[in-house]
N, C-alpha and C positions, 0 to 999 in steps of 0.2 A: 520578312526581313532578315531578323536572327537564323531560321532555318536554313538561310541562303546564305549568311556568311558561316555558319558550323559548317557546312557542306561543302566550302568552299575551303576550310582551313583542312578539314579530316580529309579531304581526297582530293583536294587540288595538285598537291606533289606527287600523286599517281598518273594523274592524268597530265601532267606538266612532264613527267620524264620523258626523255628523250632517247631514252636505250631503248635498240632494237636487236634484233638478232640479223647474222647474214654468214656468208661462206667466208669472209674475210675479214680483219683488223678493220677498225673505223677510225683508229685514230690520228693526227694529223698527219704522224709519222708514215704511217702505211699508206696515208692517201696523196702521198708526194714520192715514194717509193720510186714511182716511173713516172715523174709527170713529165713526159715529150712536150706537153704543149707546153708550156714556161720554157724551153730554151732556146736561148737568143732569143726571147723574146724584148723588143726596147721598151723604156716607158713609155707612158701614155702622156707625153706633153704635146701642150697645142703646135708646137712644130712639127711633129711626126703621127700623127691622129691617121692621118691621111695613107700617110705611108702604110702605118704597121694594117690597115684596113685592106689596103690591095693585097697584103701578102696572107690575107686570109682566102679559103676556099669553102665552097660549102659542097656537104655529101649528104644524100639522103640515106636514112634507116627506115625500117618498117618496126612500126609498133603495134602490137598486139595487146587491147585492152579488155577485162572480159568482169562485168561485175553479175554475181549472186546472192540473193536472200536464201538461205540454205535452211530457213526456220528451224535454229536450233537441233537439227539431225545431224549428228554427227555421220563422218564417210564411213561406208563401207569398204572393207580391205579390199576388195576387188573391184570398188569403182574405178573404171576403164575414165577419161577424161581424154585419149587421147585423139580419139575420134571430133572431140569439140575443139582441140588446139590443130588439129588438121597437120600435124607437124611432118609426117612423109613426104605430101606434097605441097606445103606453102610454109617454110620457116621464117621466122622472122627476129631479127633482131634482140629486141626487147619486148619482153611479158610481162604485163602488170596484171595481177590480180587480185580483184576487191570482194570482198564477202563481210553479210550481215548476217547476223543472230548465227554466228558458227556456236555460239551457246544460247541455252532456254533464257531468255528474259527475265531470269526469278531473280526475287531482293537478294539471294546467298551469291549471286553470279554482278548482279549490279555492284553491291555492295560490297563483297569478300574480296579475296585476292584473284587475281585472272587464270583462268585454266589453262596453262602452256599447253597440253598432249593435245587439244583439238586442233590447233592453230598447228602444232608439228605433224601430225599428221593429213593435214593439207599440202603443207609446205614439203613431206614424203611426196604424195601423190602428185604434185607436181613435179617437184623432181625427177621421178620416175617416167612422166607423160612427156616429158622435154626429150630425154635423152633416151628415149624407146629405140628411134632409129638408129643410134649410134651404136646400142646393145645389142639392135638385130645384128647390124651387120660385121661386129665384132665375133659374135656366136657364129654367125655366116664364113668367117673368116676361120674360126678355129676348127671349123666342121670342115672346111673344105682343106685343111693340113691334114686332118686325122684320114681322110680319103687319099689324100697323096697329090688331088687336085690342083694345088699352087703351081707347081712345074707345066702342068698345061695349061695354065691360063697364060694368052698373050697379053703383053705389054700394056696394048689399047685398053683392053676389056678392064685389066687391072686399076691402068689409071684414070676409067670412066668409074670403076667399082671406089677409089679411094676418094673421089672427087664428089661423092657423093654421101659420105659420112659428112655430117656438120659439125662445127666446133660444139663440144660441150656446153652446158647452161649452169649460170652460176648464179646464187640467189647474192643480192647485192643488198636488200635491205629488205625488213620484213617486219612488222608492228600490228600488234592486237591492242585495241581499248574496248574491254569487255568481248560484246558480241561482233565488232566492227575488225576484220582484220585486211590487210593489205599487203602483199607481198610481189616485189619487184626482181625480174632475172631479167643476164642478159648474157651475149654470145662469150665465151669466157676470154675472146683471144681481144675484147672491147672492155676486159675490166680495166685492163692498165688505165682506161683515158676514161673512166668513171671516178669523180672527185666531190668531195665534199656531201656524201647521203646524209642526211639530216632525219628527223619524225619529229611529225609537232600533234597533238590531241586539242581536241575541242569538245566539251561535253555539253551538249544542249537539252539532255533529258529530265529526270521529276528536278526539281526545284532551280531548275536553267542549268545545272552544274554536272548530272550523273552521266554515264557514257552508255546508257540502252541507247541514246541517242545523239547525234553529233560527228563528227570525221576525224581519220585518219590521215595525216596530208605527209607526204614523202616529197623530198627533191633532191638533186643531184645533178653534179653540172658534166655532159657528154663533151669532151674534146673542150670547145669556148660555147655552147650551149646550155643553158640550165632548163631544166625539166620539173616541173610540179605537177605532182599527183595527187588525188584527192578524193577518197572514197568517204562517202557520208551515205548515212541513215537519217532521214529528216522525220518531223513529225508526223503521225499517220493522222488517221480521222477522213472519212467522205462527206461530211456535213460540210453546207454553205460556210464560207468561211474559214477553213482551216486549212487554205491553201497562205492563208497571212501568218499561221504558226509555222508556215514550211519555208516563207521567204524571211520570215524574223530567223528562222534558223539557219541560211545561208547567210544573214548577214552576219549575224556572229561568227561564223565559219571565217569568212573573209577579215572580221574584225580582229578575233583572237589569235588566230593560225600566227604564227612568228618562228621564226629559223634564225638561230646566228649569222652575223654579217662575215664571216670567216678570219682567216688570219690577217686577209689586208685591207678588210671590209669595205669589198667592193661587192661581194655576193648578195644576190635580194633577200629579204628580209619576209615580206609579206606574200601572199600567192600571186596576185595578178600582177608582181613585178618577177615572173620568171619569163624566160622566152617563147615556152612550148606549155601550157598548161592545160590538163583534163580531168574534169570532174565525173565519177563513177560513182553509183551506187542507186540504194533503193530509195529515190528521192520522193516518193509516195504521192505526188502526183497524179488527181482523179481527173475524171470525164464530167465535165458540168452540165451533165442532162440527167432528165428523171431515170433510175437505174430500168425502167420497163424499155425506154428507147435505145436503152445504150445497148441494152442486150440482143434486143432486135437488127441495129446495127452490127453488133459483130458478130452474130451469126449469118448475115447477108457480106460481112467481110467489106463493110463500105468503109474503110479506113479513111479515107478524107472527109469523109463527113463529121468521124468521131473527132479525130483530129483539129478540126474547126474549135471545137471547144475543149481540148484539151489545157487541162491551167499551165503546164511546161510550158506548153509554146505558146501561151499567152502572155505570161511571162516574159519569154524571150521577145519577142515581140514588141512588148510595154517597156523593157530596157529598165526597171526600176531596178532590182538585183543582178538582170544578169543582162548588163549593158555590153557589148562586146562579144558576147557569146554566141558559139553558133552548135545547130544539130544537123545531121544527117538526115535522109527520108527515110523515114519509119516506114517498112513496108511489110510488115507484119503483126501476128494480130496480138492483143493485148497481152502482158505476162503475169498477170494475176487476178484475181485470185483463185487458185486450182483447188479440187478435192484432192485429196492426198493419193499417191500413186493412181493416178487417174487422169486424163486427157480433158475432161470436163470441168468445165467453171463454177463454182462453189456456189450452191443458191438456185443450179437447174434439175438439179432432182427431186421428185416429187416426197414430200415428206420429209424430205432433211430439213433437221436444225441444227443451230449453232450460235454463239453468241457473236461474232464476227457477222456481219450480215453484208456482204462488199460487191458494186456492180463491178465487174472485168474493168483494169483500167493497165495504162503503161506507167507504173511504179517502176521499173528498172531503165533506167538510161545511162547515157554516154553523151555527155557534151564538151566541147572544145572552148577555147579563147585564146585570142591573138592570132599572127602571120606562119607562116611557116609550116603548119598542119595542113594535109589532104586525106581527106577519108576513102578509104577503099572497100570496106565492108560495115556493114551494120545490118545484123542479124539477130536471132534469139535462137537457141535452143531448144530441145524436148525431153532433157530431162525429169522425171516425174520426182526426183528427189525431196521437193519441198512444194508448200502452195505459192512459189513464182516461179518461171521458166527462167534458167543464164541469158543475159546478154553481153553480145561479141560484137566490137570492132577491128578495124586494122586501116591504120593511116603509116604515110609516107611523110616522117619528119626530116624537115631539112636541119641539118644540121652543121655549125661553123669552124673546119676544121685547121690549122694554122700550117702556114705551108709545109714547114719542116715535117710533120707529118706525111702531106701528100710526095715529098720526095722521097719519103724511107718507103712509103706505101711502092711508088714508082721501080723504086733499087731493088726492091723484093720479088718483082714481077721483070724482071730486066731478064737480062743474057750473063751481065755480069753478077748476076745473084746466082744464078745458076753455075757459072764456071765457080764462082769461090767453092759451094755448097759441094760440088763436085771434086776439090782439092781436100777439102775438110772430110770427105766420106773416104779418102784413101792413105789418112791417119794411121800408124800401125799400130798393131792391137796392144804391142807393149806402152806405146803413149795412153791409149784409149784406158788399159789398165791402170793406169796412173791418176788418171782426171775421173776415176769411179768415186774416189771418196770426196770430191768436190760438191759442192752445192751449185746449183742454179737454178734459173728463172727462164721460162718462155715468154718470148714478146710477140 
């Protein structure tokens, strides 16, 4: 009892810290700087609730989710994750990256101050990969300009080329707790509609409080819809009964994760109170079969037989801690445990010895809760950086958009807006020079 109280006293403040990294300020004034969603909104009295609901529309956004236990191995400078994101061919609106063990889970990291250099390195790689297509297009423009090809390009070709350049991506929230890191990125033109970003950490590791295991949850509101992403690293162990420790971690995470109510006291506070909830991470659930049987079925790629004995699937069906949660079809090989720098499962090589003897399992998962989410992709990657393989999913998320935004969107796509921009382009050079010193922002 006393060690837990001392641990909570000494390290609790660090875990309860809601500070996070972002490309934009997160204070209340900044988050409401361009709050178009609140313009002209009536109060929600009993007489106009129905009227207010009718003034809202729904719009679909594509959300990319990825989880990866990197085993305490720092990424190399030349690590290219652009192929994993597939950004040139399949650009999403929101990207969520969850990592586990970005630092070795040694006492110096668990008890000491957090090393932000590794998380900065991962965020730098993400930024480069997400904006790689934009940089390529800009470089191509500069190259054509030097060769004098710009004048030879037809207007149709120019329009097609410019339309292929996506909006830049910006980090709206990035939070680390020991080895757990979650980083959320959105298109730059969506940033004005992202409000109330917050983070909440829950340590479930040593003594029930340390951050070697647990979760980092982030939430924000996009237009009128709230999102919550929970990046978790649950209790390990492949022995019978270890799944109960993982269930206990999940219950602790849902119970202890808490967000502020917001200035109007109307924002969701707990994880399951949000409109769209996605849980990702190294959940560590194993396959309840003898090791030899598991390896045989993996060799035969009999995924259905393995999934019938998958602990997470059984928990999802029983609904004890995962009531109302969903997972897509798993049609890929188990993601753990591999020999480093190889495609061979640990323990499959003759004469191989090690302290951790683990049968293959789907430890790395992505599940979701509630309505308004439709999964479009669920697969794994083949990077052999660590003993885990990364997993990714793509969702279509339904977002409630106020009619004010829809009217503005229609105006920007209308002929009236084209005429207005044409007249604006005809401003004299003297007028332009007078405007150069004024600050502005782009909607």
